[in-house]
Backbone as CSV, one residue per row, in Angstrom:
resi,resn,N_x,N_y,N_z,CA_x,CA_y,CA_z,C_x,C_y,C_z
1,MET,38.404,206.548,122.567,38.815,205.205,122.972,37.690,204.527,123.759
2,SER,37.477,203.250,123.485,36.417,202.500,124.149,36.932,201.951,125.476
3,TRP,36.530,202.602,126.569,36.961,202.139,127.882,36.298,200.818,128.251
4,GLU,35.141,200.553,127.680,34.482,199.274,127.923,35.332,198.122,127.387
5,ALA,35.885,198.303,126.173,36.747,197.274,125.586,38.042,197.140,126.383
6,VAL,38.579,198.267,126.846,39.795,198.230,127.664,39.526,197.492,128.969
7,LYS,38.373,197.726,129.575,38.011,197.053,130.827,37.940,195.538,130.635
8,VAL,37.302,195.094,129.541,37.217,193.662,129.258,38.608,193.086,129.048
9,THR,39.459,193.831,128.338,40.817,193.369,128.068,41.633,193.220,129.342
10,VAL,41.562,194.201,130.220,42.307,194.149,131.483,41.805,193.004,132.357
11,GLN,40.483,192.827,132.422,39.929,191.710,133.196,40.405,190.374,132.644
12,LEU,40.398,190.252,131.330,40.852,189.015,130.697,42.320,188.762,130.993
13,ALA,43.142,189.797,130.893,44.576,189.651,131.139,44.865,189.298,132.595
14,LEU,44.148,189.915,133.511,44.359,189.635,134.935,43.988,188.197,135.278
15,TRP,42.827,187.751,134.829,42.387,186.390,135.127,43.280,185.356,134.435
16,THR,43.710,185.666,133.219,44.605,184.750,132.510,45.926,184.606,133.250
17,SER,46.491,185.712,133.696,47.759,185.670,134.421,47.618,184.915,135.734
18,LEU,46.487,185.111,136.426,46.264,184.423,137.698,46.159,182.906,137.494
19,LEU,45.411,182.490,136.482,45.290,181.056,136.206,46.622,180.459,135.765
20,LEU,47.373,181.210,134.978,48.673,180.717,134.534,49.656,180.600,135.695
21,LEU,49.493,181.433,136.715,50.352,181.323,137.884,50.140,179.978,138.580
22,PHE,48.891,179.582,138.749,48.592,178.337,139.457,48.804,177.106,138.579
23,LEU,48.521,177.234,137.292,48.701,176.091,136.399,50.128,175.980,135.882
24,GLY,50.761,177.131,135.681,52.085,177.133,135.073,53.216,176.772,136.013
25,LEU,53.085,177.116,137.295,54.169,176.829,138.244,54.455,175.332,138.373
26,PRO,53.447,174.490,138.636,53.764,173.053,138.727,54.240,172.461,137.409
27,LEU,53.671,172.910,136.285,54.113,172.408,134.986,55.553,172.812,134.713
28,ALA,55.897,174.066,135.014,57.266,174.537,134.799,58.248,173.827,135.718
29,ALA,57.841,173.567,136.958,58.714,172.859,137.900,59.008,171.451,137.394
30,TRP,57.997,170.809,136.837,58.201,169.464,136.284,59.123,169.511,135.062
31,LEU,58.906,170.469,134.180,59.744,170.582,132.985,61.193,170.905,133.344
32,ALA,61.391,171.675,134.406,62.747,172.083,134.785,63.560,170.940,135.372
33,ARG,62.903,169.984,136.017,63.643,168.941,136.743,63.381,167.522,136.255
34,SER,62.425,167.346,135.359,62.082,166.003,134.917,63.207,165.379,134.086
35,THR,63.420,164.098,134.274,64.406,163.343,133.491,63.724,162.381,132.518
36,TRP,62.426,162.513,132.351,61.690,161.651,131.434,62.209,161.852,130.015
37,ARG,62.478,160.797,129.306,63.106,160.882,127.994,62.208,161.538,126.946
38,TRP,60.880,161.470,127.157,59.946,162.063,126.202,59.448,163.436,126.661
39,ARG,60.179,164.054,127.537,59.774,165.369,128.037,59.659,166.396,126.919
40,PHE,60.484,166.257,125.892,60.491,167.232,124.806,59.140,167.284,124.085
41,LEU,58.373,166.199,124.139,57.045,166.215,123.525,56.111,167.159,124.277
42,VAL,56.214,167.156,125.593,55.410,168.081,126.402,55.874,169.512,126.166
43,GLU,57.186,169.718,126.079,57.721,171.053,125.807,57.235,171.573,124.465
44,ALA,57.147,170.694,123.482,56.673,171.106,122.159,55.207,171.521,122.195
45,VAL,54.402,170.788,122.969,52.986,171.143,123.099,52.836,172.496,123.782
46,VAL,53.612,172.713,124.834,53.555,173.994,125.549,53.951,175.151,124.639
47,ALA,54.965,174.935,123.800,55.474,176.003,122.939,54.689,176.165,121.647
48,LEU,53.756,175.275,121.367,53.029,175.300,120.101,52.352,176.634,119.800
49,PRO,51.728,177.313,120.773,51.102,178.609,120.467,52.082,179.674,119.975
50,LEU,53.383,179.474,120.192,54.358,180.452,119.711,54.477,180.456,118.193
51,VAL,54.236,179.302,117.570,54.423,179.185,116.117,53.118,178.957,115.372
52,LEU,52.082,178.516,116.063,50.809,178.241,115.410,50.038,179.543,115.204
53,PRO,49.529,179.785,113.990,48.723,181.001,113.773,47.557,181.070,114.757
54,PRO,47.309,182.224,115.341,46.233,182.329,116.338,44.870,181.901,115.816
55,THR,44.588,182.188,114.542,43.301,181.787,113.996,43.177,180.268,113.917
56,VAL,44.284,179.583,113.645,44.266,178.123,113.592,44.016,177.554,114.988
57,LEU,44.741,178.087,115.972,44.532,177.640,117.346,43.104,177.920,117.789
58,GLY,42.617,179.111,117.473,41.247,179.462,117.827,40.224,178.572,117.151
59,PHE,40.485,178.207,115.908,39.564,177.326,115.185,39.469,175.969,115.864
60,TYR,40.611,175.378,116.208,40.593,174.055,116.838,39.952,174.103,118.227
61,ILE,40.199,175.185,118.957,39.549,175.334,120.266,38.036,175.438,120.087
62,LEU,37.622,176.232,119.104,36.190,176.408,118.846,35.532,175.094,118.468
63,VAL,36.206,174.324,117.626,35.658,173.032,117.212,35.610,172.054,118.388
64,ALA,36.695,172.036,119.189,36.770,171.089,120.312,35.734,171.386,121.383
65,TRP,35.384,172.661,121.562,34.455,173.040,122.619,33.036,173.238,122.123
66,GLY,32.783,172.979,120.857,31.460,173.206,120.289,30.400,172.324,120.916
67,PRO,29.124,172.702,120.764,28.028,171.942,121.386,27.844,170.542,120.818
68,ALA,28.440,170.260,119.650,28.291,168.937,119.032,29.353,167.949,119.499
69,THR,30.346,168.423,120.254,31.426,167.548,120.714,31.087,166.955,122.074
70,PRO,31.711,165.834,122.429,31.458,165.252,123.763,31.772,166.229,124.892
71,PHE,32.882,166.975,124.748,33.233,167.943,125.791,32.178,169.037,125.880
72,GLY,31.771,169.560,124.721,30.759,170.611,124.722,29.429,170.144,125.276
73,GLN,29.042,168.905,124.968,27.792,168.361,125.487,27.862,168.150,127.001
74,ALA,29.010,167.649,127.472,29.171,167.439,128.907,29.161,168.769,129.652
75,TYR,29.853,169.769,129.104,29.881,171.081,129.750,28.483,171.703,129.762
76,GLY,27.762,171.556,128.649,26.405,172.098,128.585,25.467,171.421,129.564
77,ALA,25.626,170.104,129.742,24.773,169.373,130.682,25.042,169.782,132.122
78,LEU,26.313,170.115,132.419,26.679,170.483,133.789,26.328,171.931,134.112
79,THR,26.499,172.819,133.149,26.352,174.260,133.414,25.122,174.882,132.773
80,GLY,24.566,174.214,131.771,23.426,174.794,131.080,23.801,175.861,130.082
81,SER,25.092,175.995,129.773,25.557,176.987,128.805,26.699,176.390,127.992
82,GLN,27.234,177.180,127.079,28.333,176.730,126.238,29.537,177.662,126.422
83,LEU,30.721,177.156,126.118,31.936,177.956,126.269,32.173,178.942,125.122
84,PRO,31.958,178.548,123.858,32.235,179.506,122.775,31.404,180.774,122.907
85,PHE,32.034,181.900,122.603,31.403,183.219,122.600,30.907,183.645,123.969
86,THR,31.663,183.223,124.997,31.432,183.687,126.362,32.770,184.129,126.945
87,PHE,32.711,184.902,128.020,33.954,185.346,128.642,34.720,184.172,129.227
88,GLY,34.002,183.194,129.795,34.664,182.015,130.346,35.407,181.226,129.286
89,GLY,34.782,181.030,128.136,35.456,180.334,127.046,36.645,181.104,126.528
90,LEU,36.479,182.424,126.444,37.589,183.261,126.005,38.745,183.204,126.992
91,LEU,38.437,183.145,128.278,39.470,183.065,129.310,40.271,181.769,129.184
92,LEU,39.585,180.643,129.036,40.285,179.368,128.906,41.131,179.328,127.638
93,ALA,40.619,179.888,126.556,41.394,179.948,125.314,42.625,180.830,125.483
94,SER,42.490,181.922,126.217,43.619,182.822,126.457,44.691,182.148,127.297
95,VAL,44.267,181.309,128.245,45.233,180.566,129.058,46.052,179.635,128.171
96,LEU,45.398,178.938,127.263,46.116,178.049,126.346,47.040,178.832,125.428
97,TYR,46.569,179.963,124.938,47.343,180.761,123.982,48.559,181.405,124.636
98,SER,48.445,181.812,125.890,49.542,182.492,126.574,50.388,181.548,127.428
99,LEU,50.094,180.260,127.393,50.797,179.298,128.238,52.319,179.362,128.100
100,PRO,52.893,179.372,126.886,54.366,179.394,126.810,54.996,180.672,127.333
101,PHE,54.269,181.772,127.289,54.825,183.038,127.763,54.986,183.051,129.279
102,ALA,54.280,182.179,129.968,54.439,182.048,131.414,55.331,180.870,131.766
103,VAL,55.078,179.719,131.164,55.769,178.491,131.556,57.250,178.541,131.215
104,GLN,57.614,179.048,130.052,59.020,179.047,129.664,59.890,179.909,130.578
105,PRO,59.502,181.150,130.922,60.291,181.892,131.913,60.312,181.223,133.286
106,PHE,59.167,180.666,133.705,59.132,179.947,134.983,60.161,178.824,134.985
107,ALA,60.111,177.976,133.941,60.987,176.807,133.873,62.449,177.212,133.796
108,SER,62.734,178.289,133.073,64.115,178.766,132.970,64.652,179.184,134.333
109,GLY,63.818,179.876,135.112,64.236,180.293,136.439,64.422,179.116,137.382
110,PHE,63.513,178.154,137.332,63.622,176.984,138.201,64.862,176.155,137.864
111,ALA,65.158,176.024,136.577,66.310,175.221,136.151,67.633,175.861,136.552
112,SER,67.633,177.181,136.762,68.870,177.873,137.110,69.231,177.748,138.591
113,VAL,68.305,177.244,139.396,68.592,177.070,140.824,69.552,175.892,140.991
114,PRO,70.714,176.087,141.615,71.683,174.992,141.771,71.085,173.797,142.506
115,ARG,71.366,172.624,142.000,70.834,171.416,142.626,71.398,171.218,144.028
116,THR,72.590,171.744,144.269,73.178,171.596,145.607,72.301,172.243,146.677
117,LEU,71.636,173.339,146.325,70.749,173.989,147.284,69.509,173.123,147.557
118,LEU,69.029,172.475,146.514,67.885,171.581,146.694,68.262,170.408,147.581
119,GLU,69.430,169.846,147.334,69.875,168.702,148.125,70.119,169.095,149.574
120,ALA,70.619,170.319,149.780,70.825,170.793,151.151,69.500,170.909,151.886
121,SER,68.478,171.391,151.180,67.156,171.503,151.797,66.587,170.132,152.109
122,TRP,66.761,169.189,151.194,66.254,167.833,151.441,66.986,167.174,152.605
123,THR,68.296,167.429,152.687,69.080,166.851,153.786,68.621,167.396,155.136
124,ALA,68.205,168.668,155.130,67.731,169.292,156.374,66.304,168.884,156.724
125,GLY,65.728,168.003,155.922,64.394,167.511,156.234,63.272,168.220,155.508
126,GLY,63.618,169.094,154.562,62.591,169.801,153.826,61.911,168.906,152.796
127,SER,60.598,168.951,152.755,59.855,168.182,151.773,60.006,168.830,150.400
128,PRO,59.673,168.126,149.314,59.753,168.741,147.981,58.927,170.024,147.877
129,LEU,57.736,170.017,148.478,56.903,171.216,148.420,57.530,172.357,149.208
130,ARG,58.025,172.066,150.379,58.659,173.106,151.213,59.915,173.640,150.535
131,THR,60.680,172.752,149.907,61.875,173.185,149.185,61.511,174.105,148.034
132,PHE,60.437,173.745,147.336,60.000,174.575,146.208,59.549,175.955,146.676
133,LEU,58.785,175.989,147.775,58.232,177.259,148.250,59.278,178.161,148.891
134,HIS,60.260,177.564,149.590,61.196,178.359,150.378,62.591,178.482,149.759
135,VAL,62.858,177.690,148.717,64.174,177.771,148.072,64.040,178.151,146.601
136,VAL,63.275,177.346,145.860,63.200,177.538,144.412,62.473,178.833,144.051
137,LEU,61.301,179.043,144.623,60.519,180.236,144.276,61.237,181.547,144.613
138,PRO,61.799,181.704,145.821,62.503,182.969,146.106,63.680,183.224,145.165
139,LEU,64.404,182.171,144.806,65.547,182.349,143.910,65.129,182.564,142.466
140,SER,63.882,182.252,142.141,63.381,182.409,140.770,62.366,183.545,140.673
141,ARG,62.363,184.422,141.647,61.344,185.465,141.717,61.274,186.311,140.445
142,SER,62.431,186.731,139.928,62.422,187.592,138.739,61.876,186.854,137.521
143,SER,62.156,185.555,137.407,61.637,184.773,136.280,60.131,184.605,136.379
144,VAL,59.632,184.408,137.582,58.187,184.276,137.774,57.492,185.585,137.431
145,VAL,58.036,186.697,137.896,57.446,188.005,137.584,57.495,188.258,136.082
146,THR,58.613,187.900,135.437,58.731,188.074,133.995,57.667,187.280,133.261
147,GLY,57.458,186.029,133.663,56.439,185.210,133.030,55.044,185.780,133.195
148,LEU,54.740,186.279,134.379,53.424,186.862,134.626,53.225,188.133,133.807
149,VAL,54.248,188.969,133.757,54.135,190.223,133.007,53.986,189.944,131.513
150,LEU,54.763,189.005,130.996,54.682,188.677,129.573,53.321,188.077,129.216
151,SER,52.814,187.197,130.059,51.506,186.599,129.772,50.401,187.649,129.856
152,PHE,50.518,188.574,130.799,49.537,189.655,130.911,49.564,190.525,129.654
153,ALA,50.765,190.914,129.237,50.891,191.773,128.064,50.454,191.052,126.794
154,HIS,50.786,189.777,126.687,50.397,189.012,125.513,48.881,188.913,125.405
155,THR,48.220,188.727,126.532,46.759,188.663,126.527,46.148,190.002,126.147
156,MET,46.769,191.085,126.573,46.263,192.416,126.233,46.218,192.628,124.723
157,GLY,47.121,192.005,123.986,47.191,192.219,122.552,46.586,191.118,121.711
158,GLU,45.892,190.161,122.315,45.309,189.054,121.562,44.295,189.560,120.535
159,PHE,44.266,188.868,119.403,43.286,189.220,118.373,42.658,187.976,117.751
160,GLY,43.499,187.120,117.121,42.976,185.980,116.389,42.186,185.018,117.242
161,VAL,42.746,184.615,118.374,42.056,183.678,119.270,40.799,184.325,119.847
162,VAL,40.897,185.602,120.186,39.742,186.318,120.734,38.600,186.335,119.728
163,LEU,38.917,186.656,118.487,37.882,186.753,117.466,37.259,185.396,117.162
164,MET,38.073,184.341,117.143,37.569,183.026,116.796,36.730,182.424,117.926
165,VAL,37.199,182.537,119.156,36.541,181.871,120.289,35.524,182.774,120.974
166,GLY,35.850,184.060,121.110,34.971,184.961,121.850,34.019,185.765,120.996
167,GLY,34.358,185.912,119.719,33.518,186.730,118.871,33.728,188.208,119.137
168,ASN,32.667,188.967,119.040,32.763,190.420,119.167,31.527,190.942,119.893
169,ILE,31.371,190.519,121.139,30.188,190.888,121.911,30.542,192.049,122.840
170,PRO,29.959,193.233,122.647,30.302,194.396,123.474,30.094,194.137,124.958
171,GLY,31.092,194.481,125.747,31.006,194.325,127.189,31.236,192.920,127.683
172,VAL,31.404,191.962,126.765,31.603,190.568,127.158,32.892,190.011,126.588
173,THR,33.049,190.064,125.275,34.245,189.508,124.631,34.931,190.486,123.683
174,ARG,34.418,191.686,123.552,35.084,192.670,122.680,36.259,193.288,123.426
175,THR,37.459,192.952,123.005,38.676,193.472,123.636,39.180,194.706,122.883
176,ALA,40.252,195.281,123.388,40.788,196.505,122.790,41.279,196.264,121.363
177,SER,41.925,195.123,121.124,42.413,194.845,119.774,41.259,194.675,118.789
178,ILE,40.178,194.037,119.219,38.996,193.903,118.372,38.369,195.265,118.133
179,ASP,38.378,196.107,119.156,37.812,197.447,119.029,38.584,198.268,117.998
180,VAL,39.906,198.142,117.986,40.704,198.848,116.976,40.315,198.380,115.587
181,TYR,40.178,197.083,115.408,39.795,196.522,114.114,38.430,197.049,113.678
182,ASP,37.477,197.070,114.602,36.135,197.559,114.271,36.168,199.027,113.856
183,LYS,36.935,199.823,114.589,36.992,201.253,114.278,37.638,201.497,112.907
184,VAL,38.657,200.739,112.574,39.288,200.886,111.262,38.325,200.476,110.162
185,GLN,37.601,199.378,110.387,36.621,198.927,109.396,35.531,199.973,109.162
186,ALA,35.216,200.724,110.215,34.199,201.765,110.115,34.786,203.114,109.708
187,LEU,36.082,203.137,109.380,36.795,204.358,108.969,36.826,205.414,110.072
188,ARG,36.748,204.991,111.304,36.841,205.912,112.454,38.275,205.867,112.976
189,TYR,39.162,206.440,112.188,40.592,206.308,112.457,41.044,207.031,113.724
190,ASP,40.411,208.142,114.048,40.812,208.868,115.258,40.576,208.017,116.512
191,GLU,39.424,207.348,116.578,39.127,206.502,117.733,40.031,205.272,117.750
192,ALA,40.290,204.708,116.559,41.194,203.555,116.482,42.595,203.949,116.920
193,ALA,43.026,205.147,116.542,44.369,205.609,116.901,44.518,205.775,118.405
194,ALA,43.467,206.215,119.077,43.533,206.408,120.530,43.730,205.068,121.244
195,THR,42.958,204.068,120.851,43.098,202.749,121.477,44.432,202.118,121.118
196,ALA,44.845,202.274,119.857,46.124,201.710,119.425,47.285,202.351,120.181
197,LEU,47.204,203.666,120.412,48.259,204.357,121.156,48.317,203.856,122.593
198,PHE,47.169,203.603,123.183,47.131,203.042,124.540,47.831,201.689,124.586
199,LEU,47.535,200.812,123.631,48.157,199.490,123.586,49.656,199.593,123.327
200,LEU,50.059,200.539,122.474,51.475,200.735,122.188,52.228,201.185,123.437
201,ALA,51.676,202.167,124.141,52.332,202.668,125.355,52.390,201.590,126.426
202,PHE,51.319,200.835,126.559,51.286,199.775,127.553,52.323,198.701,127.235
203,SER,52.413,198.306,125.968,53.378,197.281,125.572,54.803,197.746,125.825
204,TYR,55.071,199.020,125.562,56.418,199.550,125.805,56.753,199.517,127.295
205,LEU,55.804,199.898,128.118,56.039,199.876,129.563,56.289,198.453,130.063
206,VAL,55.539,197.499,129.527,55.710,196.109,129.938,57.092,195.596,129.560
207,LEU,57.513,195.858,128.328,58.832,195.407,127.888,59.944,196.071,128.695
208,SER,59.773,197.341,129.016,60.764,198.030,129.839,60.865,197.388,131.209
209,LEU,59.726,197.007,131.771,59.709,196.348,133.073,60.412,194.995,133.008
210,VAL,60.134,194.226,131.951,60.751,192.902,131.807,62.259,193.018,131.683
211,TYR,62.730,193.910,130.800,64.175,194.074,130.617,64.838,194.620,131.877
212,GLY,64.127,195.489,132.593,64.674,195.994,133.849,64.825,194.897,134.885
213,LEU,63.842,194.008,134.961,63.930,192.878,135.897,65.066,191.934,135.528
214,GLN,65.226,191.686,134.219,66.299,190.801,133.780,67.660,191.401,134.091
215,ARG,67.798,192.699,133.880,69.079,193.349,134.176,69.382,193.319,135.669
216,ARG,68.347,193.554,136.470,68.530,193.515,137.917,68.924,192.118,138.374
217,SER,68.300,191.101,137.752,68.612,189.722,138.109,70.052,189.376,137.751
218,ARG,70.526,189.828,136.579,71.907,189.553,136.177,72.900,190.242,137.103
219,ARG,72.570,191.461,137.518,73.462,192.166,138.451,73.522,191.449,139.790
220,ALA,72.381,190.947,140.238,72.369,190.224,141.519,73.171,188.947,141.428
221,ALA,73.248,188.376,140.202,74.015,187.158,140.022,75.497,187.417,139.797
222,GLY,75.879,188.693,139.741,77.289,189.041,139.575,77.736,189.254,138.159
223,SER,76.780,189.274,137.204,77.149,189.496,135.799,77.402,190.974,135.570
224,PRO,78.460,191.363,134.810,78.719,192.778,134.562,77.828,193.353,133.472
225,PHE,77.018,192.530,132.782,76.227,192.999,131.649,74.771,193.199,132.032
């Protein structure tokens, strides 16, 4: 098993989950409470990676960030480098690809908080930010953890977006899923099986954790199931 590829994968998953925590919380809070009539358009954009083939999403990201585009030229002028086929570009693409896996659980948890509790906090003089930090977040803790765990696990198994945007650079953008593909292509099935078994065991542990959190949350809410 290639520990170098596993290291890159874990780093990518950790950074993706961290960015999704800061970007996803305000977006999910808005989706949970917004009364804007066109909100469903934003929800559709957030959920798009769930149905769009990863290679298609990766292709559009690659084209949008290329050196010939205004964004790519502006980024190159500011940093002296390009996003495609770098860890930074792969990280931003992973954030876009895993966005619904974080935002949807976040929003579901926020929407389940009774409005009466929010109004009580506002009546007591709590600002919207203070209410969110001290009322909404604690009551939605299991949903936030679920979103983070799912986004972390989803990033661990990325393939199409990784290959399209990051390429296959050892120690930089070669992840565990790409490593499995390379080993199979080279007919090195024993090495591919070791990495695949690691990903399988990890995915099972993640799903067990998610279902355990959901069950604990339902019990705390008084559900018998």
